Every structure is written in C-alpha cells, then in structure tokens.
C-alpha positions as a Markdown table, in Angstrom:
| # | Residue | x | y | z |
|---|---|---|---|---|
| 1 | Met | 51.2 | 33.2 | 45.3 |
| 2 | Ser | 48.7 | 34.3 | 43.1 |
| 3 | Ser | 45.7 | 32.4 | 41.4 |
| 4 | Thr | 43.5 | 32.9 | 38.5 |
| 5 | Thr | 40.2 | 34.2 | 39.4 |
| 6 | Val | 36.9 | 34.6 | 37.9 |
| 7 | Pro | 34.8 | 37.6 | 39.2 |
| 8 | Leu | 31.4 | 36.6 | 40.4 |
| 9 | Leu | 28.2 | 38.6 | 38.5 |
| 10 | His | 26.6 | 41.2 | 40.7 |
| 11 | Leu | 23.2 | 39.7 | 41.2 |
| 12 | Ser | 22.3 | 42.2 | 43.9 |
| 13 | Ser | 23.0 | 45.7 | 45.2 |
| 14 | Pro | 26.3 | 47.0 | 44.2 |
| 15 | Gly | 29.2 | 46.7 | 46.8 |
| 16 | Pro | 32.4 | 45.4 | 47.2 |
| 17 | Arg | 32.6 | 41.7 | 45.9 |
| 18 | Thr | 35.3 | 39.0 | 46.7 |
| 19 | Ser | 36.4 | 36.9 | 43.7 |
| 20 | Val | 36.7 | 33.1 | 44.2 |
| 21 | Pro | 39.3 | 30.9 | 42.5 |
| 22 | Arg | 37.7 | 28.5 | 39.8 |
| 23 | Pro | 39.5 | 25.4 | 38.7 |
| 24 | Ala | 40.1 | 25.2 | 35.0 |
| 25 | Ser | 37.7 | 22.2 | 34.7 |
| 26 | His | 34.9 | 24.1 | 36.0 |
| 27 | Gln | 35.7 | 26.7 | 33.4 |
| 28 | Arg | 35.6 | 24.2 | 30.4 |
| 29 | Ala | 32.2 | 22.9 | 31.8 |
| 30 | Glu | 30.8 | 26.3 | 31.7 |
| 31 | Leu | 32.0 | 27.0 | 28.2 |
| 32 | Ala | 30.4 | 23.5 | 27.2 |
| 33 | Gln | 27.1 | 24.5 | 28.5 |
| 34 | Gln | 27.2 | 27.6 | 26.5 |
| 35 | Ala | 27.5 | 25.9 | 23.2 |
| 36 | Pro | 24.8 | 26.7 | 20.6 |
| 37 | Thr | 21.4 | 25.0 | 21.0 |
| 38 | Ser | 20.7 | 24.3 | 17.5 |
| 39 | Val | 23.0 | 23.6 | 14.5 |
| 40 | Gly | 20.6 | 24.7 | 11.7 |
| 41 | Ala | 18.3 | 21.8 | 11.6 |
| 42 | Pro | 14.8 | 21.8 | 12.9 |
| 43 | Asp | 14.3 | 20.4 | 16.3 |
| 44 | Pro | 11.3 | 18.6 | 17.8 |
| 45 | Pro | 8.1 | 20.7 | 17.2 |
| 46 | Leu | 6.4 | 22.5 | 20.3 |
| 47 | Ala | 3.8 | 24.5 | 18.2 |
| 48 | Val | 3.0 | 25.4 | 14.7 |
| 49 | Asp | 4.9 | 28.7 | 13.8 |
| 50 | Arg | 2.9 | 30.8 | 11.6 |
| 51 | Ser | 5.5 | 33.4 | 10.7 |
| 52 | Pro | 6.3 | 33.6 | 6.7 |
| 53 | Leu | 9.6 | 31.8 | 5.8 |
| 54 | Pro | 11.2 | 30.8 | 2.9 |
| 55 | Ala | 10.0 | 27.8 | 1.1 |
| 56 | Arg | 12.7 | 25.6 | 2.1 |
| 57 | His | 11.9 | 26.1 | 5.7 |
| 58 | Arg | 8.0 | 25.7 | 5.2 |
| 59 | Leu | 8.7 | 22.2 | 3.9 |
| 60 | Ala | 10.0 | 20.6 | 6.9 |
| 61 | Gly | 8.0 | 17.4 | 6.9 |
| 62 | Ser | 5.3 | 19.6 | 5.3 |
| 63 | Cys | 4.6 | 21.7 | 8.4 |
| 64 | Leu | 6.5 | 24.5 | 10.4 |
| 65 | Val | 7.9 | 23.8 | 13.7 |
| 66 | Arg | 9.4 | 26.0 | 16.7 |
| 67 | Ser | 12.6 | 24.8 | 18.0 |
| 68 | Arg | 12.9 | 23.3 | 21.5 |
| 69 | Pro | 16.2 | 23.7 | 23.2 |
| 70 | Met | 18.6 | 20.5 | 22.9 |
| 71 | Ser | 20.9 | 19.1 | 25.3 |
| 72 | Ser | 24.6 | 19.7 | 24.7 |
| 73 | Ala | 25.0 | 16.0 | 24.2 |
| 74 | Thr | 22.4 | 16.2 | 21.4 |
| 75 | Val | 24.0 | 19.4 | 19.8 |
| 76 | Arg | 27.4 | 17.8 | 19.8 |
| 77 | Glu | 26.2 | 14.6 | 18.1 |
| 78 | Ala | 24.3 | 16.5 | 15.5 |
| 79 | His | 27.2 | 18.9 | 15.0 |
| 80 | Thr | 29.4 | 16.0 | 14.1 |
| 81 | Trp | 27.0 | 14.6 | 11.6 |
| 82 | Arg | 25.7 | 17.7 | 10.1 |
| 83 | Ser | 28.9 | 19.9 | 9.8 |
| 84 | Thr | 30.4 | 17.9 | 7.3 |
| 85 | Pro | 30.9 | 19.4 | 3.8 |
| 86 | Ile | 28.7 | 17.0 | 2.0 |
| 87 | Ala | 25.9 | 17.6 | 4.5 |
| 88 | Gly | 25.8 | 21.1 | 4.0 |
| 89 | Leu | 25.8 | 20.9 | 0.4 |
| 90 | Ile | 22.7 | 18.5 | 0.7 |
| 91 | Arg | 20.9 | 21.0 | 2.9 |
| 92 | Ala | 21.7 | 23.9 | 0.7 |
| 93 | His | 20.3 | 21.9 | -2.4 |
| 94 | Pro | 18.0 | 18.9 | -1.1 |
| 95 | Val | 16.0 | 18.6 | -4.4 |
| 96 | Ala | 19.2 | 18.4 | -6.2 |
| 97 | Ala | 20.6 | 16.0 | -3.7 |
| 98 | Phe | 17.5 | 13.7 | -4.0 |
| 99 | Phe | 17.9 | 13.3 | -7.5 |
| 100 | Val | 21.4 | 12.6 | -7.6 |
| 101 | Leu | 21.0 | 10.2 | -4.8 |
| 102 | Ala | 18.0 | 8.2 | -6.5 |
| 103 | Tyr | 20.0 | 8.0 | -9.8 |
| 104 | Leu | 22.9 | 6.8 | -7.7 |
| 105 | Phe | 21.0 | 4.0 | -6.0 |
| 106 | Ser | 19.0 | 2.8 | -8.9 |
| 107 | Trp | 21.5 | 3.1 | -11.5 |
| 108 | Val | 24.6 | 1.5 | -9.7 |
| 109 | Tyr | 22.2 | -1.6 | -8.8 |
| 110 | Trp | 20.7 | -1.9 | -12.2 |
| 111 | Leu | 24.2 | -1.6 | -13.9 |
| 112 | Val | 25.7 | -4.3 | -11.6 |
| 113 | Val | 22.8 | -6.5 | -11.7 |
| 114 | Leu | 21.4 | -6.1 | -15.2 |
| 115 | Gly | 24.7 | -5.1 | -17.1 |
| 116 | Ile | 27.2 | -7.0 | -15.3 |
| 117 | Met | 25.4 | -10.2 | -13.7 |
| 118 | Gly | 23.0 | -10.3 | -16.6 |
| 119 | Arg | 19.8 | -10.7 | -14.1 |
| 120 | Asp | 17.1 | -9.5 | -16.2 |
| 121 | Thr | 14.2 | -11.1 | -14.5 |
| 122 | Leu | 11.5 | -9.1 | -12.6 |
| 123 | Ala | 12.7 | -10.3 | -9.2 |
| 124 | Trp | 16.2 | -8.6 | -9.7 |
| 125 | Leu | 14.7 | -5.6 | -11.3 |
| 126 | Val | 12.5 | -4.6 | -8.6 |
| 127 | Pro | 14.8 | -3.7 | -5.7 |
| 128 | Gly | 16.5 | -1.0 | -7.9 |
| 129 | Ala | 13.1 | 1.1 | -8.0 |
| 130 | Phe | 13.4 | 1.5 | -4.2 |
| 131 | Gly | 16.1 | 4.2 | -5.0 |
| 132 | Pro | 13.8 | 7.3 | -4.9 |
| 133 | Pro | 12.2 | 6.3 | -1.7 |
| 134 | Leu | 15.6 | 5.7 | -0.1 |
| 135 | Ala | 17.0 | 9.1 | -1.4 |
| 136 | Ala | 14.1 | 10.9 | -0.1 |
| 137 | Leu | 14.2 | 9.4 | 3.4 |
| 138 | Leu | 17.9 | 10.1 | 3.7 |
| 139 | Val | 17.7 | 13.8 | 2.4 |
| 140 | Thr | 14.6 | 14.4 | 5.0 |
| 141 | Gly | 16.6 | 12.9 | 7.7 |
| 142 | Leu | 19.5 | 15.1 | 7.2 |
| 143 | Ile | 17.6 | 18.6 | 6.5 |
| 144 | Asp | 14.8 | 18.0 | 8.9 |
| 145 | Gly | 15.5 | 15.9 | 11.6 |
| 146 | Arg | 13.8 | 13.0 | 13.2 |
| 147 | Asp | 10.5 | 15.1 | 13.6 |
| 148 | Gly | 10.4 | 16.2 | 9.9 |
| 149 | Thr | 11.0 | 12.4 | 9.1 |
| 150 | Arg | 8.1 | 11.1 | 10.9 |
| 151 | Ala | 5.9 | 13.9 | 9.4 |
| 152 | Phe | 6.9 | 12.9 | 6.0 |
| 153 | Leu | 6.3 | 9.4 | 6.8 |
| 154 | Arg | 2.7 | 10.1 | 8.0 |
| 155 | Arg | 2.0 | 11.5 | 4.6 |
| 156 | Trp | 2.8 | 8.2 | 3.1 |
| 157 | Val | -0.6 | 7.0 | 4.8 |
| 158 | Leu | -2.7 | 10.2 | 4.3 |
| 159 | Trp | -5.9 | 8.2 | 3.3 |
| 160 | Arg | -8.6 | 10.4 | 4.7 |
| 161 | Val | -9.6 | 11.9 | 1.2 |
| 162 | Arg | -13.2 | 12.0 | -0.8 |
| 163 | Ala | -14.3 | 8.4 | -1.9 |
| 164 | Arg | -14.4 | 9.6 | -5.3 |
| 165 | Trp | -10.5 | 10.0 | -5.6 |
| 166 | Tyr | -10.1 | 6.4 | -4.7 |
| 167 | Val | -12.7 | 5.6 | -7.4 |
| 168 | Leu | -11.1 | 7.7 | -9.9 |
| 169 | Val | -7.6 | 5.9 | -9.4 |
| 170 | Leu | -8.7 | 2.4 | -9.1 |
| 171 | Val | -11.3 | 2.5 | -11.9 |
| 172 | Gly | -11.0 | 5.6 | -14.2 |
| 173 | Leu | -7.2 | 5.1 | -14.5 |
| 174 | Pro | -7.1 | 1.7 | -15.6 |
| 175 | Ala | -10.0 | 2.4 | -17.8 |
| 176 | Leu | -7.5 | 4.2 | -20.1 |
| 177 | Gly | -5.6 | 0.8 | -20.9 |
| 178 | Leu | -9.0 | -1.2 | -21.3 |
| 179 | Leu | -10.3 | 1.7 | -23.7 |
| 180 | Val | -7.2 | 1.3 | -26.0 |
| 181 | Gly | -7.5 | -2.5 | -25.9 |
| 182 | Leu | -11.0 | -2.2 | -26.8 |
| 183 | Leu | -10.0 | -0.1 | -30.0 |
| 184 | Phe | -7.2 | -2.1 | -31.1 |
| 185 | Arg | -8.4 | -5.4 | -30.2 |
| 186 | Asp | -5.1 | -6.0 | -28.6 |
| 187 | Trp | -5.2 | -7.8 | -25.4 |
| 188 | Ser | -2.8 | -9.3 | -22.9 |
| 189 | Glu | -3.1 | -13.1 | -22.5 |
| 190 | Arg | -3.6 | -12.1 | -18.7 |
| 191 | Phe | -6.8 | -10.3 | -19.4 |
| 192 | Ala | -8.2 | -12.3 | -22.1 |
| 193 | Gly | -10.8 | -14.1 | -20.1 |
| 194 | Ser | -14.3 | -13.3 | -18.9 |
| 195 | Gly | -15.4 | -10.3 | -16.9 |
| 196 | Pro | -14.9 | -11.8 | -13.5 |
| 197 | Ser | -11.4 | -13.4 | -14.3 |
| 198 | Val | -10.3 | -10.1 | -15.6 |
| 199 | Ile | -11.3 | -8.2 | -12.4 |
| 200 | Val | -9.6 | -10.7 | -10.5 |
| 201 | Thr | -6.4 | -10.8 | -12.5 |
| 202 | Tyr | -6.6 | -6.8 | -12.4 |
| 203 | Leu | -6.7 | -6.7 | -8.5 |
| 204 | Ala | -4.0 | -9.0 | -8.1 |
| 205 | Thr | -1.7 | -7.2 | -10.6 |
| 206 | Leu | -2.6 | -3.7 | -8.8 |
| 207 | Ser | -1.7 | -5.3 | -5.2 |
| 208 | Phe | 1.9 | -6.3 | -6.8 |
| 209 | Leu | 2.3 | -2.8 | -8.4 |
| 210 | Leu | 1.4 | -0.9 | -5.3 |
| 211 | Val | 4.6 | -2.4 | -3.5 |
| 212 | Leu | 7.1 | -3.7 | -6.3 |
| 213 | Gly | 5.7 | -2.5 | -9.5 |
| 214 | Gly | 6.4 | 1.4 | -9.7 |
| 215 | Gly | 4.3 | 2.5 | -6.6 |
| 216 | Gln | 7.0 | 2.3 | -4.3 |
| 217 | Glu | 8.6 | 5.0 | -6.3 |
| 218 | Glu | 6.1 | 7.7 | -5.2 |
| 219 | Pro | 7.4 | 8.7 | -2.0 |
| 220 | Gly | 10.2 | 10.0 | -3.8 |
| 221 | Trp | 8.8 | 11.5 | -6.8 |
| 222 | Arg | 5.6 | 12.9 | -5.6 |
| 223 | Gly | 6.2 | 12.8 | -1.8 |
| 224 | Phe | 9.6 | 14.6 | -1.5 |
| 225 | Ala | 10.5 | 16.3 | -4.9 |
| 226 | Leu | 7.2 | 17.6 | -6.1 |
| 227 | Pro | 6.3 | 20.0 | -3.3 |
| 228 | Arg | 9.4 | 21.7 | -3.1 |
| 229 | Met | 9.9 | 21.8 | -7.2 |
| 230 | Gln | 6.1 | 23.4 | -7.0 |
| 231 | Glu | 7.0 | 26.1 | -4.4 |
| 232 | Arg | 10.1 | 27.1 | -6.4 |
| 233 | Met | 8.9 | 26.9 | -10.0 |
| 234 | Gly | 5.3 | 26.6 | -10.1 |
| 235 | Pro | 3.0 | 23.4 | -10.8 |
| 236 | Leu | 3.5 | 23.3 | -14.6 |
| 237 | Ala | 7.0 | 23.5 | -15.0 |
| 238 | Ala | 7.6 | 21.4 | -11.6 |
| 239 | Ser | 5.6 | 18.5 | -13.5 |
| 240 | Val | 7.4 | 18.7 | -16.8 |
| 241 | Ser | 10.8 | 18.8 | -15.4 |
| 242 | Leu | 9.8 | 16.0 | -13.0 |
| 243 | Gly | 8.4 | 13.9 | -15.6 |
| 244 | Val | 11.7 | 14.2 | -17.9 |
| 245 | Leu | 13.7 | 13.2 | -14.8 |
| 246 | Trp | 11.4 | 10.5 | -13.8 |
| 247 | Gly | 11.5 | 9.1 | -17.5 |
| 248 | Leu | 15.3 | 9.3 | -18.0 |
| 249 | Trp | 15.6 | 7.4 | -14.7 |
| 250 | His | 14.3 | 4.1 | -16.5 |
| 251 | Leu | 17.2 | 4.5 | -19.0 |
| 252 | Pro | 19.4 | 1.3 | -17.6 |
| 253 | Val | 16.1 | -0.7 | -17.8 |
| 254 | Phe | 15.7 | 0.1 | -21.4 |
| 255 | Val | 19.3 | -0.7 | -22.2 |
| 256 | Phe | 19.6 | -4.1 | -20.4 |
| 257 | Val | 16.1 | -5.5 | -20.2 |
| 258 | Pro | 15.0 | -6.8 | -23.9 |
| 259 | Gly | 11.4 | -5.4 | -25.1 |
| 260 | Tyr | 11.2 | -3.0 | -22.1 |
| 261 | Asn | 8.2 | -0.7 | -23.0 |
| 262 | Ser | 8.4 | -2.1 | -26.7 |
| 263 | Ala | 12.1 | -1.1 | -27.1 |
| 264 | Gly | 14.2 | -2.9 | -29.8 |
| 265 | Arg | 18.0 | -3.7 | -29.4 |
| 266 | Gly | 19.5 | -1.2 | -31.6 |
| 267 | Val | 20.7 | 1.9 | -30.0 |
| 268 | Ala | 18.5 | 4.1 | -32.4 |
| 269 | Ser | 15.2 | 1.8 | -31.1 |
| 270 | Ile | 16.2 | 2.3 | -27.4 |
| 271 | Ala | 16.6 | 5.9 | -28.0 |
| 272 | Ala | 13.2 | 6.5 | -29.8 |
| 273 | Ser | 11.5 | 4.4 | -27.2 |
| 274 | Val | 13.1 | 6.5 | -24.2 |
| 275 | Leu | 12.2 | 9.7 | -26.1 |
| 276 | Val | 8.4 | 8.7 | -26.6 |
| 277 | Phe | 8.3 | 7.1 | -23.0 |
| 278 | Thr | 9.9 | 10.2 | -21.4 |
| 279 | Ala | 8.1 | 13.1 | -23.4 |
| 280 | Val | 4.7 | 11.5 | -23.7 |
| 281 | Gly | 4.1 | 9.0 | -21.1 |
| 282 | Ala | 6.2 | 10.3 | -18.1 |
| 283 | Val | 5.5 | 13.8 | -18.6 |
| 284 | Gly | 1.9 | 13.0 | -19.0 |
| 285 | Gln | 1.6 | 11.0 | -16.1 |
| 286 | Ser | 3.4 | 13.5 | -14.3 |
| 287 | Leu | 0.6 | 16.1 | -15.2 |
| 288 | Leu | -2.1 | 13.8 | -14.0 |
| 289 | Leu | -0.3 | 12.7 | -10.9 |
| 290 | Thr | 0.7 | 16.4 | -9.8 |
| 291 | Trp | -3.1 | 17.3 | -10.3 |
| 292 | Leu | -4.4 | 14.4 | -8.1 |
| 293 | Phe | -1.6 | 15.1 | -5.4 |
| 294 | Asn | -2.6 | 18.8 | -5.2 |
| 295 | His | -6.2 | 17.8 | -5.0 |
| 296 | Thr | -5.8 | 15.2 | -2.2 |
| 297 | Arg | -3.8 | 17.4 | 0.0 |
| 298 | Gly | -0.6 | 16.0 | -0.6 |
| 299 | Ser | -1.6 | 12.5 | -0.1 |
| 300 | Val | 1.4 | 10.2 | -1.1 |
| 301 | Leu | -0.9 | 7.3 | -0.9 |
| 302 | Ile | -3.2 | 8.5 | -3.6 |
| 303 | Ala | 0.1 | 9.1 | -5.8 |
| 304 | Val | 1.2 | 5.4 | -5.1 |
| 305 | Leu | -2.4 | 4.1 | -6.2 |
| 306 | Ala | -2.5 | 6.0 | -9.1 |
| 307 | His | 1.0 | 5.0 | -10.4 |
| 308 | Ala | 0.1 | 1.2 | -9.6 |
| 309 | Ser | -3.1 | 1.8 | -11.5 |
| 310 | Leu | -1.6 | 3.4 | -14.6 |
| 311 | Asn | 0.8 | 0.6 | -14.9 |
| 312 | Ala | -1.8 | -1.9 | -14.5 |
| 313 | Gly | -4.0 | -0.3 | -17.0 |
| 314 | Ser | -1.0 | -0.5 | -19.2 |
| 315 | Gly | -0.8 | -4.3 | -18.9 |
| 316 | Phe | -4.2 | -4.7 | -20.5 |
| 317 | Val | -2.3 | -4.6 | -24.0 |
| 318 | Thr | 0.7 | -6.2 | -25.2 |
| 319 | Gly | 1.4 | -5.0 | -29.0 |
| 320 | Gln | 3.6 | -1.9 | -29.6 |
| 321 | Thr | 1.0 | 0.0 | -31.4 |
| 322 | Ala | -1.5 | -0.4 | -28.6 |
| 323 | Ser | 1.3 | 0.3 | -26.0 |
| 324 | Met | 2.3 | 3.6 | -27.9 |
| 325 | Ala | -1.4 | 4.4 | -27.9 |
| 326 | Val | -1.7 | 4.0 | -24.0 |
| 327 | Leu | 1.4 | 6.4 | -23.6 |
| 328 | Ala | -0.4 | 8.5 | -26.0 |
| 329 | Ser | -3.5 | 8.7 | -23.6 |
| 330 | Phe | -1.5 | 9.5 | -20.8 |
| 331 | Gly | -0.2 | 12.6 | -22.5 |
| 332 | Ile | -3.8 | 13.5 | -23.8 |
| 333 | Val | -5.0 | 13.3 | -20.4 |
| 334 | Gly | -2.2 | 15.5 | -19.0 |
| 335 | Leu | -2.6 | 18.2 | -21.7 |
| 336 | Gly | -6.2 | 18.3 | -21.1 |
| 337 | Leu | -5.6 | 18.7 | -17.4 |
| 338 | Val | -3.3 | 21.7 | -18.1 |
| 339 | Phe | -5.8 | 23.4 | -20.2 |
| 340 | Ala | -8.7 | 23.0 | -18.0 |
| 341 | Thr | -7.0 | 24.2 | -14.9 |
| 342 | Arg | -4.9 | 26.9 | -17.1 |
| 343 | Gly | -1.5 | 25.4 | -15.9 |
| 344 | Arg | -2.4 | 25.4 | -12.1 |
| 345 | Leu | -3.1 | 21.7 | -11.8 |
| 346 | Ser | -5.0 | 22.7 | -8.5 |
| 347 | Phe | -2.1 | 24.1 | -6.9 |
| 348 | Arg | -2.2 | 26.7 | -4.2 |
| 349 | Pro | 0.9 | 28.3 | -2.6 |
| 350 | Val | 1.8 | 27.9 | 0.8 |
| 351 | Thr | 0.6 | 31.1 | 2.7 |
| 352 | Thr | 0.2 | 29.4 | 6.2 |
| 353 | Pro | 1.7 | 26.5 | 7.5 |
| 354 | Ser | -1.2 | 24.4 | 7.2 |
| 355 | Ala | -2.8 | 25.8 | 4.1 |
| 356 | Arg | -1.6 | 23.3 | 1.5 |
| 357 | Leu | -1.8 | 19.9 | 3.5 |
| 358 | Ser | -4.2 | 20.8 | 5.9 |
| 359 | Thr | -7.3 | 22.1 | 3.9 |
| 360 | Pro | -9.0 | 19.6 | 2.1 |
| 361 | Arg | -9.4 | 19.9 | -1.7 |
| 362 | His | -12.7 | 18.8 | -3.2 |
C-alpha cells in the first residue's frame, strides 16, 4: 500500500533521507502560513523610510512607513475588506473617491432634509457639512490603514505653530469683514453694539463656526484633498480646482435655503450667486487657506480656525452689496498672495518623508 509523501528539506550534510507521510490537513496549514503578508495597504510603521516613492505612497498619513509582517488572520481580514472592486478603485483614485463621497454624503442629506422635508433651519443644515471629513476618514482608512488614519487625525490638532499665525487667523481675517462694514456702513444687528459687546459676539460666533459653521469641513478639503492635489498638479492649480469643487458643493443650499449668500429665488439669480460665490469667494479663500496651510506645516487646526474666522467676518455685514464686497475682498487677497509668492503659495514639494510636515515654515 502506498501513501503520499512530502520530502524533507536537506538542512545538513547530503546523504540518504527518509520521507515521512504528512497528513493533508498539515499541508493545508503550511500553505496558509505561506500566504502573502501584505495586500497593498500600509502596515503599522516601524521606522521612517527615506527612499523616494510616488506621491500617493508618500502621503500615507503624511509620513512614510516601513511595513511590519502581519499575522495570517490579519491578512485574511484585510484581504476580505480591501480586495473588492470598489475598494481597489478607491485606492487607485483616492482624491476622486474623496470628492464623490463628500458630495454624496452632503447632497443626499441636503436633498432629503431641505428639498423633501423642507427643513431649512440651521440645525437641520449643519449635519450635511460633515460630508467632507467623513469622506476623508473613510478613504484614509481604506488606503492607509489604522496607522495612516491615526497620523491623519494627529494633524487635526497640530497646534505648535508661531503665535503670529493665530493672530493673523483670529484677528486679521475677520478684519476683512469689519473693513467692508466700515466702508459700506452696513452692519449685522448682532454686531451693531459697542466695542466690548462686538468682541463677545464675535467670539461666540467664532466658537460656533469652528465646529458647526464651516470649520468642520476642513479636515476633508485642506486635510485630505489639498496635500495630494498639490503634489500632483502644484499649489496654484490645486487651490483653484479645490476652490471650484468646494464652491459647487454648496449648490443644494443655494437652491433650497432662501437668501443663502444673498441668492434670490429664480434660477438666474441662484446661478449668478453660485457663480460669484465659487469663482470669487471660494477660489479666493482657497488660495488664502492653501498659503496658511503650507506655512504652518500642514496644520488642519489652522485651516479650521481660518475658515471659521472668514465666516465670522462675513457675518459683520448683511446687505447684498456689502456681502458681495466681502467675497471680492477674499478674491483680492487670494490674487495678492499668488503674485507675492509667484504662484507657489509657500509650497515645497516633498523630497524626504518629513520635509513638508516636519520642517517649520515661518
């Protein structure tokens, strides 16, 4: 009677060796242990890898990682989740996937709540603005894994930057709205009081806007999309493209919320408001926020503060003419920064793993 045998490896001096029968279950176990130790996604980092890699690999949580072997169970779990066609498409086109998901999350919510249910109050409007950060977290988790997600989250609270950047963001940016209010003598009722009351009202408004009035979008726009877009197309084209997509993302709010950014109710009025808001306001702010982002080592926190401050400054005025003037001021500042920096907006391409996000920019 014969049996299936597996020859033993010759680990010592050559000579006659016997063959020992191996059960089929043992053979399957050995094959399982020889499974690949990675499926294309970054593993927990051991040390910084300073070898040059394509931009999409350099941006794994804004740091490079060297892989650590994973257990067979971890490999099988990751393979199940990340081997689907949709997951592969997202990994191949992370920026496009981010924008699709950000629009999908926000627009579906707004179309249901604003368009179908008719709930156009601020409390119902705010949750839709969490589409960009949710999309950023989902795509980051898929392409960079847990360690990349943790690195991404750490950049949300990167606060160690020069004090002058906080002064510029919290005082200088709202001054644009204040200046327009002085020129046009058009003040919001909230800011019509004396000096101390205006400061208190501004700080209260800013605190709200940080979390629920625009600031919550920034982990997506500037935290996720901007670094990848800058690496691919440069800071100027990235800022303009991001500004356009950011502005058009507001479209359902223009359609369903009466008077949003001074928009009327007719199709022509809404289209004109969206065009001005996107081409002047959103693109101008995008150029400014890119410059701040690059100057502060990729601090998402500074972008959040800046976005909230710009919105708070816009709240100083209410009239349509003054509101358009505030948007125009954003565009003027953005163009000024483009000329002052020759289109670089203080951007430095990644040459080493820590060059862009670890070297202070003053």
